[in-house]
C-alpha positions in Angstrom: 174.9 110.2 109.5 177.9 112.0 108.1 179.0 113.2 111.5 178.6 109.8 113.0 180.4 107.9 110.3 183.3 110.4 110.0 184.7 109.2 113.4 182.7 106.1 114.4 182.6 102.6 113.1 179.5 100.3 113.0 178.9 98.8 116.4 180.4 101.7 118.3 178.4 103.0 121.3 176.4 106.3 121.2 174.3 107.9 123.9 171.5 110.2 123.0 168.2 111.6 124.2 165.4 109.0 124.2 162.8 109.5 121.5 160.0 109.2 124.0 161.6 111.9 126.2 162.0 114.5 123.4 164.9 113.2 121.4 165.0 112.4 117.7 164.9 109.2 115.7 168.5 109.8 114.5 169.8 110.0 118.1 169.8 106.3 118.6 166.2 105.0 118.1 166.2 101.3 117.4 164.0 101.9 114.3 166.5 104.4 112.8 169.8 103.8 111.1 171.4 105.3 114.2 170.1 102.5 116.4 170.7 99.8 113.8 174.3 100.7 112.9 175.4 101.7 116.4 175.0 100.3 119.9 172.7 103.0 121.3 171.8 104.0 124.8 169.3 106.7 125.9 169.0 109.3 128.6 165.9 111.1 129.6 164.2 113.6 131.9 163.7 114.0 135.6 160.1 112.6 136.1 159.3 115.4 138.6 160.7 118.5 136.7 160.4 117.1 133.2 163.9 118.6 132.6 167.1 116.9 131.4 168.6 115.0 134.4 172.2 115.8 133.9 173.3 113.8 136.9 171.6 110.7 135.4 173.3 111.4 132.1 176.6 111.4 133.8 176.0 108.2 135.6 174.7 106.5 132.4 177.7 107.7 130.4 180.0 106.2 133.0 178.2 102.9 132.7 178.0 102.6 128.9 181.1 104.6 127.9 179.9 106.0 124.6 182.2 107.0 121.8 179.8 109.8 121.0 177.4 111.8 123.2 174.5 113.1 121.2 172.9 116.3 122.4 169.8 118.0 121.2 166.1 117.3 120.7 163.0 117.6 118.6 160.5 117.9 121.4 162.2 119.5 124.3 161.3 123.1 125.1 164.0 124.2 127.6 167.5 125.7 127.3 170.1 122.9 126.9 173.3 123.2 129.0 175.9 122.4 126.3 178.8 123.0 128.6 177.5 120.5 131.1 177.3 117.9 128.3 180.8 118.7 127.2 182.1 118.0 130.8 180.2 114.7 130.8 181.7 113.7 127.4 185.2 114.6 128.5 184.9 112.5 131.6 184.4 109.3 129.5 186.4 110.3 126.4 183.5 110.8 124.1 183.0 113.0 121.1 180.2 115.5 121.3 177.6 115.9 118.6 175.0 118.6 119.0 171.9 118.6 116.8 170.4 122.1 116.7 168.0 121.4 113.8 165.1 122.9 115.7 166.8 125.8 117.5 169.4 127.0 115.0 167.5 130.2 114.2 167.5 131.0 117.9 171.2 130.1 118.3 172.4 132.4 115.4 170.4 135.3 116.8 171.8 134.8 120.3 168.4 133.8 121.8 169.7 130.3 122.8 173.3 129.5 123.9 175.6 128.3 121.1 177.0 124.7 121.2 180.0 125.7 119.0 182.5 126.2 121.8 181.8 122.7 123.2 181.0 120.4 120.3 183.1 118.3 118.0 180.2 118.4 115.5 177.1 120.6 115.2 174.4 119.5 112.8 171.3 121.3 111.7 168.5 121.4 109.2 168.2 124.7 107.4 164.4 124.8 107.7 162.5 125.0 111.0 163.6 128.2 112.9 166.4 129.0 110.4 163.5 129.4 107.9 165.4 128.2 104.8 164.9 125.3 102.4 164.5 121.7 103.5 168.2 120.7 103.7 171.0 120.3 106.2 174.4 121.3 107.3 177.3 119.8 109.2 179.8 122.0 111.1 182.8 120.5 112.8 186.2 121.1 114.3 188.9 121.5 111.6 190.5 118.2 112.5 187.3 116.4 111.4 186.6 118.4 108.2 188.4 116.1 105.7 186.7 113.0 107.2 183.2 114.6 107.0 183.8 115.7 103.4 184.9 112.2 102.4 182.0 110.4 104.0 179.5 112.8 102.4 181.0 112.3 99.0 181.5 109.7 97.8 180.3 107.9 101.0 176.7 109.0 101.3 175.6 111.4 98.6 175.7 111.9 94.9 175.3 115.2 93.0 174.6 118.5 94.9 171.3 120.2 94.5 172.4 123.7 93.3 169.0 125.3 93.6 168.9 124.2 97.3 172.4 125.6 97.9 171.2 128.9 96.4 168.2 128.9 98.7 170.5 128.2 101.7 172.5 131.3 100.7 169.4 133.4 100.7 168.3 132.0 104.1 171.7 132.7 105.6 171.6 136.3 104.3 168.2 136.8 105.9 169.5 135.4 109.2 172.2 138.1 109.3 169.7 140.9 109.1 168.3 142.7 112.3 164.8 141.9 111.2 165.6 138.2 111.6 166.3 138.6 115.3 163.1 140.5 115.7 161.3 137.7 114.0 162.9 135.1 116.4 162.0 137.2 119.4 158.4 137.2 118.2 158.6 133.4 117.7 159.6 133.1 121.3 157.0 135.5 122.6 154.2 133.7 120.6 155.4 130.3 122.0 155.4 131.5 125.6 151.9 133.1 125.1 150.5 129.9 123.7 152.0 127.8 126.5 150.7 130.2 129.2 147.3 130.3 127.6 147.0 126.5 127.8 148.3 126.5 131.4 145.6 129.0 132.3 143.1 126.6 130.8 144.4 123.8 133.0 146.4 121.9 130.4 149.6 120.1 131.4 152.4 121.8 129.4 155.4 119.6 129.8 158.1 121.2 132.0 155.7 124.1 132.8 156.5 126.2 129.8 159.0 126.9 127.0 162.3 128.7 126.3 162.1 127.9 122.6 159.8 127.9 119.7 157.8 124.9 120.7 156.3 122.9 123.6 154.5 119.7 124.4 151.1 119.2 125.9 150.2 116.1 127.8 146.4 115.5 127.1 145.8 112.7 129.6 143.9 115.0 131.9 141.6 115.9 129.0 140.8 112.3 128.1 142.0 112.7 124.5 144.9 110.9 122.8 147.4 112.7 120.7 146.2 110.9 117.6 142.6 112.0 118.1 143.6 115.5 118.9 145.8 115.7 115.8 143.0 114.4 113.6 140.3 116.7 115.1 142.6 119.8 114.8 143.5 118.8 111.2 139.8 118.8 110.4 139.6 122.2 111.9 142.4 123.7 109.8 145.0 123.6 112.5 148.1 121.6 111.8 150.2 120.1 114.5 151.5 116.6 115.3 150.7 114.0 117.9 153.8 113.4 120.1 154.9 111.1 122.9 155.2 112.8 126.3 157.6 111.9 129.0 156.9 108.4 130.3 154.1 108.0 127.8 152.2 104.7 128.3 150.5 104.9 124.9 152.3 103.5 121.8 154.1 105.9 119.4 151.3 105.6 116.8 148.8 106.9 119.3 150.6 109.0 122.0 149.3 111.1 124.9 150.3 114.5 123.7 150.7 117.0 120.9 153.6 119.3 119.9 153.0 122.9 119.1 155.4 125.4 117.4 155.2 129.0 116.4 157.7 129.7 113.5 155.1 129.5 110.6 152.4 131.5 112.3 155.0 134.1 113.1 156.3 134.1 109.6 152.8 134.9 108.5 152.9 137.9 110.8 150.7 136.7 113.7 151.2 138.1 117.2 150.0 137.8 120.7 146.3 138.5 119.9 146.3 135.7 117.4 147.9 133.4 119.8 145.1 134.0 122.3 142.6 133.1 119.5 144.5 129.9 118.6 144.5 128.8 122.2 140.7 129.2 122.3 140.2 127.3 119.1 142.6 124.5 120.0 141.0 124.1 123.4 137.5 124.0 121.9 138.5 121.3 119.4 140.2 119.2 122.0 137.2 119.5 124.4 134.9 118.4 121.5 137.2 116.1 119.5 134.3 114.2 117.9 132.1 117.2 117.0 132.5 117.4 113.2 130.1 120.3 112.8 132.2 122.4 115.3 135.4 121.4 113.4 133.9 122.6 110.1 132.9 125.9 111.7 136.4 126.5 113.2 138.0 125.6 109.9 136.1 128.5 108.3 137.3 130.8 111.0 140.9 129.6 110.6 140.7 130.2 106.9 139.5 133.7 107.5 142.4 134.4 109.9 144.9 133.0 107.4 143.4 135.3 104.8 144.4 138.3 106.9 147.9 136.9 107.2 148.8 135.6 103.7 151.8 133.4 103.5 153.0 134.9 100.2 154.3 138.3 101.1 157.2 140.4 99.9 160.0 140.1 102.4 161.6 143.3 103.6 164.9 141.4 103.3 164.5 140.5 99.6 162.3 143.3 98.3 165.2 145.1 96.6 
């Protein structure tokens, strides 16, 4: 919101990734402030490849002439071409805002290209792959810094949360350590292993795989909705979320898919062997989504696995 309002006025046009195609509510969804304050348009994916259709983005940008092009996603698993987006924005005179909330931990370790050379604004949460506290951060070109500061305070926020600022500092220190890159590499390896495991079990993994920490699965071929899969897996001790898939015909409250990510299981120390087990459990639950007895049995097995990988451990980065 700060990035938008530092250079835009209510009613200005923004162009972002459609929520149903992998974008985020704040990228122009009509139910979000971003779609209420601004005139919003949305781009999506090629229906065949399930990848961002950059040619279609170019054409749409030329038609709607946005003041800001919003780049980034919350449910898109492939590398994003920031340079291509910059060329599109320049062709229509738009600012570029890149939301790296999900991939910032991958970006800072060099495992995903950085948007910094191409963006006017880069926003991120400090949790997710950056593995810090639940908070946020705005980075921008120097020419926008004063406007961002002013809109944050007094425009949008009151007093700072000093304990969260301290937690951010600890997270940033961890992100500078070699161990953090090794962690991110394992996050990626675990995500790829999960995606491949489901593909081998004849699941439709959107875009055919992942380059990041997450991926989507379209469950239409399994005859289960995203809502029912989420509920059954929750009862089995496995937490993920229902999620719309590209060109989803079901409403957002139901959906046809689920979103799966690997940062937390990797933080706990799980590796490829555990990913294979998770694939087997998730598959079994989805195939028997109404079998409560099976869900209770798997929940016990999941609890035993988590007992082997406790979440409260002394970090090698902070043990001193």
